[in-house]
C-alpha positions in Angstrom: 61.9 88.7 109.8 61.4 92.3 110.9 59.1 93.1 113.5 56.3 96.2 113.9 56.9 98.5 116.8 55.7 96.6 120.0 52.2 97.7 121.1 49.6 96.4 123.3 48.1 94.2 120.7 51.2 92.8 119.0 53.2 91.9 122.2 56.8 93.0 122.9 60.0 92.0 121.5 62.2 89.5 123.4 65.3 91.4 123.0 67.6 89.1 124.9 66.9 86.1 122.9 66.9 88.2 119.5 70.3 89.6 120.5 71.8 86.1 121.4 70.6 84.5 118.1 71.9 87.6 116.3 75.3 87.2 117.8 75.6 83.5 117.1 74.7 84.5 113.4 77.2 87.4 113.4 80.1 84.9 114.2 80.0 84.3 110.5 80.9 87.8 110.0 84.0 87.3 112.4 85.3 84.5 110.2 84.5 86.7 107.1 86.8 89.3 108.7 89.4 86.8 109.9 89.6 85.0 106.7 89.8 88.1 104.9 92.6 89.7 107.2 95.0 86.6 108.0 96.2 86.8 104.4 97.6 90.3 105.3 100.5 89.0 107.2 101.4 86.2 105.0 101.4 87.8 101.4 105.5 88.1 101.5 106.0 84.9 103.0 103.8 83.2 100.4 105.5 84.7 97.6 108.7 83.5 98.8 107.4 80.1 99.6 105.6 79.4 96.2 108.3 81.5 94.3 105.5 83.8 92.8 105.8 87.0 90.7 103.6 90.2 91.3 100.8 88.5 89.1 101.0 85.2 90.9 101.0 87.0 94.1 97.8 89.0 93.4 96.0 85.9 92.3 97.3 83.9 95.5 95.7 86.9 97.6 92.6 87.4 95.3 91.8 83.6 94.6 89.6 83.7 97.7 87.5 86.3 96.2 86.4 84.2 93.4 84.8 81.8 95.8 83.3 84.6 97.5 81.5 85.8 94.4 80.2 82.2 94.0 79.3 81.7 97.5 77.5 84.9 97.6 75.7 84.0 94.2 74.4 81.0 95.5 73.9 81.3 98.9 70.4 83.4 98.9 68.9 80.4 96.4 70.2 77.7 98.6 68.9 79.5 101.7 65.6 79.8 100.0 65.4 76.1 99.3 67.1 74.5 102.3 66.6 77.1 104.9 69.0 79.8 106.4 70.2 77.4 109.2 71.3 74.5 107.0 73.4 76.7 104.8 75.0 78.4 107.6 75.9 75.2 109.0 77.7 74.3 105.6 79.3 77.3 105.8 81.0 76.8 109.0 82.1 73.3 108.0 83.9 74.9 104.9 85.5 77.4 107.0 87.3 74.8 109.2 88.4 72.8 106.1 89.7 76.0 104.4 91.6 77.2 107.4 93.3 73.7 107.7 94.0 73.3 104.1 95.3 76.7 103.5 98.2 76.4 106.2 98.7 72.6 105.0 99.1 73.7 101.4 102.6 72.7 99.9 102.1 74.4 96.4 100.5 77.5 95.1 97.8 75.3 93.3 96.8 73.7 96.7 96.6 76.8 98.6 94.5 78.6 95.9 92.0 75.7 96.1 91.5 76.1 100.0 91.3 79.7 99.7 88.4 79.5 97.1 86.8 77.0 99.3 86.9 79.5 101.9 86.0 82.1 99.9 82.6 80.2 99.2 82.0 80.5 103.0 83.0 84.0 103.3 80.6 85.0 100.3 77.7 82.9 101.9 78.5 84.4 105.3 78.4 88.0 103.7 74.9 87.4 102.3 73.2 85.0 104.9 74.4 86.8 108.3 72.8 90.2 107.5 69.8 88.7 105.8 69.0 86.2 108.7 69.5 89.2 111.2 67.1 91.2 109.3 64.4 88.7 109.2 64.4 87.9 113.0 65.2 91.6 114.2 62.6 94.3 115.3 62.3 97.2 112.7 63.2 99.7 115.3 66.7 98.3 116.0 67.0 96.3 112.7 69.8 98.6 111.5 71.9 98.2 114.8 71.5 94.4 114.8 72.2 94.1 111.1 75.2 96.1 112.0 76.6 93.4 114.0 77.7 91.7 110.8 79.9 94.5 110.2 81.3 94.7 113.7 82.1 91.2 113.9 83.9 91.5 110.3 86.1 94.2 111.8 86.8 92.5 115.1 87.8 89.3 113.0 89.9 91.4 111.0 91.6 92.9 114.3 91.9 89.3 115.6 93.7 88.0 112.2 96.2 91.2 112.4 96.8 90.7 116.2 97.4 87.1 115.8 99.6 87.5 112.6 101.6 90.1 114.5 102.1 88.0 117.6 103.0 84.9 115.6 105.4 86.5 113.3 107.2 88.5 116.2 107.4 85.2 118.3 108.9 83.4 115.3 111.3 86.3 113.9 109.1 86.5 110.8 106.2 85.0 108.8 108.6 83.0 106.8 110.6 81.6 110.0 110.0 78.1 111.7 107.4 78.5 114.5 105.6 75.8 116.8 106.2 71.9 115.9 108.6 72.8 113.0 105.7 74.6 110.9 106.3 78.1 109.5 104.7 81.0 111.1 102.5 81.8 108.2 101.0 78.3 108.5 100.0 78.9 112.1 98.5 82.2 111.1 95.8 80.2 109.0 95.4 77.5 111.7 94.4 80.0 114.3 91.2 80.4 112.4 90.0 76.7 113.2 89.2 78.0 117.0 86.4 80.5 115.9 85.3 78.5 113.1 84.6 75.4 115.5 83.0 77.9 117.9 80.6 78.9 115.0 79.7 75.4 114.1 78.7 74.6 117.6 76.8 77.8 118.2 74.7 77.2 115.0 73.1 74.3 116.8 71.5 76.8 119.4 69.7 79.3 116.9 66.4 78.7 115.3 65.5 78.8 111.6 64.0 82.0 110.2 60.5 82.3 110.9 60.2 84.0 107.4 61.4 80.8 105.6 59.4 78.5 107.8 56.1 80.3 106.7 57.2 80.5 103.1 57.9 76.7 103.2 54.5 76.0 104.7 55.5 75.1 108.3 53.7 77.8 110.3 53.4 75.9 113.4 57.2 75.7 113.8 57.2 79.5 112.8 54.8 80.0 115.6 57.0 78.3 118.0 59.9 80.3 117.1 57.9 83.7 117.1 56.5 83.0 120.4 60.1 83.1 121.7 61.0 86.2 119.8 57.6 88.1 120.6 56.3 87.9 123.9 52.8 88.7 125.0 50.8 86.7 122.1 52.0 88.5 119.3 52.9 85.6 117.2 49.7 85.3 115.4 49.5 88.8 114.2 53.2 88.7 112.9 52.5 85.3 111.1 49.5 87.1 109.3 51.7 89.9 108.4 54.5 87.6 106.7 52.0 85.4 105.0 50.3 88.5 103.5 53.8 89.4 101.6 55.7 86.1 101.4 53.1 83.3 100.6 51.5 85.5 97.7 55.2 85.6 96.2 56.9 82.6 94.6 60.5 81.7 95.4 62.8 84.3 93.9 64.8 83.6 90.7 67.0 85.7 88.5 63.9 86.2 86.2 62.2 88.2 88.9 64.8 90.9 88.6 63.1 92.2 85.3 60.4 94.3 85.5 57.1 92.7 84.0 55.8 96.0 82.4 59.0 97.3 80.8 61.0 94.1 80.4 64.1 95.6 81.7 66.1 95.0 84.7 64.5 96.4 87.9 66.0 99.9 88.7 66.5 98.9 92.4 68.8 96.1 91.3 71.1 98.6 89.5 71.3 100.9 92.8 72.3 97.7 94.8 75.0 96.7 92.1 76.3 100.0 92.3 76.5 100.4 95.9 78.1 97.0 96.4 80.7 97.9 93.9 81.7 101.4 95.1 82.1 100.1 98.5 85.2 98.2 97.1 86.5 100.7 94.5 87.6 103.0 97.2 90.2 100.5 97.8 89.4 99.5 101.4 90.6 96.1 101.1 94.0 97.1 99.7 94.4 98.2 103.3 93.2 95.1 104.8 94.7 92.5 102.3 98.0 94.2 101.6 98.5 96.4 104.8 101.7 94.7 105.4 103.1 95.1 102.0 101.8 98.6 101.4 103.4 99.8 104.7 106.8 98.1 104.0 106.5 99.8 100.6 106.2 103.0 102.4 109.5 102.2 104.4 108.4 100.6 107.5 109.9 97.4 108.6 108.0 94.0 108.7 107.4 94.3 112.3 106.2 97.8 112.3 104.0 97.2 109.3 102.1 94.2 111.1 101.7 96.4 114.3 100.3 99.3 112.2 97.8 96.7 110.9 96.8 96.2 114.5 96.3 99.9 115.0 94.3 99.9 111.7 92.0 97.1 113.2 91.5 98.9 116.3 90.4 102.1 114.7 88.1 100.2 112.5 86.3 98.6 115.5 85.9 101.8 117.5 84.1 103.7 114.6 81.9 100.7 113.7 80.5 101.0 117.1 79.9 104.6 116.2 77.9 103.4 113.2 75.8 100.9 115.5 75.0 104.2 117.6 74.1 106.2 114.7 72.4 104.1 112.0 68.9 103.9 113.5 69.0 107.7 114.6 70.7 109.6 111.8 69.8 107.0 109.0 71.6 105.2 106.2 71.9 107.8 103.5 73.4 110.6 105.6 76.3 108.0 106.8 77.0 107.0 103.3 77.2 110.8 102.3 79.5 111.8 104.9 81.7 108.5 104.7 81.9 109.0 100.8 83.5 112.5 101.2 85.8 111.6 104.1 87.3 108.6 102.5 87.9 110.7 99.3 89.5 113.2 101.3 91.8 111.1 103.4 92.7 109.0 100.2 93.9 112.3 98.5 96.0 112.9 101.5 97.5 109.8 101.4 98.1 110.0 97.6 99.9 113.3 97.7 102.2 112.3 100.6 102.9 108.9 98.7 103.4 110.7 95.5 106.1 113.2 96.7 107.8 111.0 98.9 111.6 110.2 97.7 112.3 106.5 96.5 115.1 104.9 98.3 117.4 102.3 96.4 115.5 99.5 97.4 112.4 100.7 95.8 110.5 101.4 98.6 109.5 104.9 99.6 111.4 107.0 102.2 108.8 108.7 104.5 110.4 111.3 106.8 109.2 111.7 110.3 106.2 114.2 109.5 105.2 112.6 106.2 105.3 109.1 107.9 102.7 110.4 110.7 100.5 112.3 107.9 100.3 108.9 106.0 99.6 106.9 109.1 96.9 109.4 110.4 95.3 109.7 107.0 95.2 105.8 106.5 93.4 105.8 109.9 91.3 108.6 109.1 90.2 106.9 105.8 89.4 103.8 107.8 87.3 105.7 110.5 85.0 107.0 107.8 84.8 103.7 106.0 84.0 102.2 109.5 81.0 104.2 110.4 79.6 104.4 106.7 80.1 102.3 103.9 81.5 99.2 105.9 78.2 98.4 107.9 75.6 100.6 106.0 76.3 98.9 102.6 75.4 95.5 104.3 72.4 96.8 105.9 71.1 98.4 102.9 71.4 95.2 100.7 69.5 93.5 103.6 66.7 95.9 103.4 66.1 97.6 100.3 65.1 94.7 98.0 61.4 93.5 98.2 60.4 90.2 99.5 59.6 88.8 96.2 63.1 88.7 94.9 65.3 89.5 97.8 67.2 86.4 97.4 68.2 86.7 93.7 68.8 90.5 94.2 71.3 89.6 97.0 72.9 86.9 94.7 73.8 89.4 91.9 74.8 92.0 94.2 77.1 89.5 95.9 78.7 88.9 92.6 79.2 92.8 92.2 80.7 93.3 95.6 83.1 90.4 95.3 83.9 90.8 91.6 84.9 94.4 92.3 86.9 93.3 95.4 88.7 90.6 93.0 89.5 93.6 90.7 90.9 95.8 93.4 93.0 93.0 95.0 94.4 91.8 91.7 95.3 95.0 90.3 97.0 96.6 93.4 100.5 94.7 93.1 100.5 95.8 89.3 99.5 99.3 90.2 102.2 99.3 93.0 104.9 98.1 90.6 103.9 100.4 87.5 102.6 103.7 88.7 103.2 103.6 92.5 101.6 104.1 95.8 100.5 107.9 95.2 98.6 107.5 91.7 97.3 104.2 93.0 95.6 106.0 95.9 94.5 108.9 93.5 92.2 106.5 91.5 90.7 105.4 94.8 89.8 108.7 96.0 88.3 109.6 92.7 85.8 106.5 93.4 85.1 108.2 96.6 84.0 111.3 94.9 81.8 109.2 92.6 80.3 107.3 95.5 79.1 110.6 97.0 77.2 111.6 93.9 75.9 108.0 93.5 74.3 108.1 96.8 72.9 111.3 96.7 71.2 110.6 93.4 69.9 107.1 93.7 69.8 105.9 97.4 66.3 105.9 99.4 66.3 106.0 103.2 65.1 102.7 104.8 65.4 103.7 108.4 62.8 102.4 110.7 60.6 100.8 108.2 59.6 97.1 107.9 60.6 94.7 105.4 57.1 94.4 104.5 56.6 98.3 103.9 59.8 98.4 101.8 58.3 95.7 99.6 55.4 97.6 98.9 57.1 100.4 97.8 59.4 98.7 95.3 56.7 96.6 93.9 56.0 97.0 90.2 
């Protein structure tokens, strides 16, 4: 629920309480990041453990994304039917079971099953967290609060990278035996049990979304929550504002995505689909899922490659803070435009560096001191541009850009687009690496960065500082 700017009639926002429940909800983003990043340090160990070829390795990594697509697709509908909070609780339970099962798996089939279950949780969290925060946040800081999702994702990624590095270093390698006779890679997955349990406990203390309660005919419960979100007696006015836009509209379904006048899919849906896909097609998750494999292919040792992941994760966090500082001042569209060009430029540098690097007898690249530093700096520059633009802004835009009457359905199909694109990139990287090499692979990702710039310039409309109700009116048929 977004709130109007505070004034003498509408009361003032209870920012400490809003921030508290936003942080709890954003723990879903932390688990999103941890679950996505933990595979990074275990790829080669899993390949040896399960004796997988290139395609099998790609599927072991990408299998989670199938669950992500399903989780993102159904999360909005389930949240509209049962409420945001119950579905988030189910998501936390799925994270716990997946973390335990992934580390305990004795075969590739078992591992894929538990990773898909974790993917269901990640996909649901990717939709529910920004949507929930958007529904309880004041309009004037909604972008910054919704950006908590991305901040927690990148903190989760760094936590996974650091955990992987420390465990692998202590054990002498990801495949080596560690505590209690279990392999290091198993402990990498089991570390997720700690934040997943904290998320489950924390969800007990957050309220249901007032927007959902009003749409479900529970205005007295909504008022009690709004009295805590808005001090000074502004709850009745806010209830009326939400009722005017929510109660006159039925629960969203996929049929609502079709314009009544033209019989075609609403144009804003195509924009959301494109935005979600292009975030992935610049190859960001190649770095986050295959970072260890990527840097070892570029000539780094396993330990140095894992340490490089930690550096990447730190840069990611630092520039996500920059996004939070800028998103409600500069706006969404300018950040996307700058980010697209910046990513394309840095990817082009990496592509050129990798393409002209000599190949050792082992098949890995031999980067000299200069070219190695250029590649490392360009990779971190690429992550920096992503972190203050497409990383957080895509999620914020998806939480804002659709009208109330079909927001749930729109988020579902855009989730399919985002995770489906992620699956394509993740599955194809090992094949591309083995066939055309790092140089040409990164050249492809750079080209998508250019395409992303023109897409944003042509189709994206700014949503900075506007209430969800105002945006709903502008996108009505």
